[in-house]
C-alpha positions, 0 to 999 in steps of 0.5 A, a space after each residue: 215744124 220745130 217749136 223747141 226754140 220757141 219753148 225756151 225763148 224767154 217769154 215775158 213773165 208777168 207785168 213789169 208795169 201792171 199793178 197787182 191791185 189791178 188784176 185778179 188772182 186768176 190772171 196771175 195764176 194763168 200767167 204762172 201756168 203759161 210760163 211753166 208750160 212753155 218749157 215742158 210741152 205740158 198740155 195740161 198746164 196750157 189748158 189750165 192757163 187758157 181756162 183761167 185767162 179766157 174769162 178775162 180777155 174781153 176786159 183785159 188786153 194783157 190777159 188776151 195777149 197771154 191767152 194768145 201766147 198760150 195758144 201758140 204753146 198749144 200749137 207747139 204741142 200739136 207740132 210735136 205730135 206731128 199734127 202740123 195742120 192743127 199747129 198751123 191753125 193755132 199759130 194763126 189764131 194766136 197771132 190774131 189774138 195777140 195783135 188784137 190785144 196790142 191794137 186794144 192797148 197799144 201803149 202797154 209795154 208788157 204786151 209789146 215785149 210779149 208780142 216781140 218775143 212771141 213773134 221771134 219764136 214763131 217766125 224762127 220755128 214755123 211757117 208763120 212769119 211775124 217778122 214785121 210785127 217783131 220789128 214794129 215792136 222793137 222800134 216802139 220799145 227802142 223809143 222808150 228804152 230809157 224807161 226800162 230796167 237793166 234786165 228789160 233793156 238787155 232783153 230788148 237788145 237781145 231780141 233786136 240782135 236776133 232780128 238783125 241776125 235773121 236779116 243778115 245784118 251781122 255787124 248790127 246783131 253783134 253790136 246789139 248783143 254787146 249792148 245786151 251784155 253791157 246793159 244787164 251783166 250777169 242776166 240770162 239775156 247777157 249769158 245768151 248774148 255772150 254765147 252768141 258773140 263767142 260763135 261770131 268770133 270763131 
């Protein structure tokens, strides 16, 4: 199981809509460690992130979502260690936790972005397929696109393009990547979209 692409996927950083006053320092530190660990296969940071987030998961669905995402990072570490069975079990657990978080707070935009991006990474690089969940969140987010910042609109266009490319709708994917560049010029999402557009033009 190759989870390298998942590590470099731009998982949502913390709380576009969540007020800092509503959450504890442990939450933000847990998310910071989660984000740092995702690109470095850092098992220590993953465990520290989980330890900070776990006490919050009963009361805070977003903490539960990030806790579930941290478990998917743990799965990536297991996969890199050639422990495929452990990785598979962790990915299934991760998906259940993230789905439960969305079920508990379905109007939470941060959770929808988190699950969309996590679902893409997991579905692309493991036997666990979560395309249905990804599409559900794309559709939910598209209905609210006008409420988002340029960067987050770009992220939504980018991942909609990824979904369409996987569905072999290349014209649709190209259109989304072009919209990503238009919506958030100069952003990391736009740079990725431009790279993909250049490949399709070859």
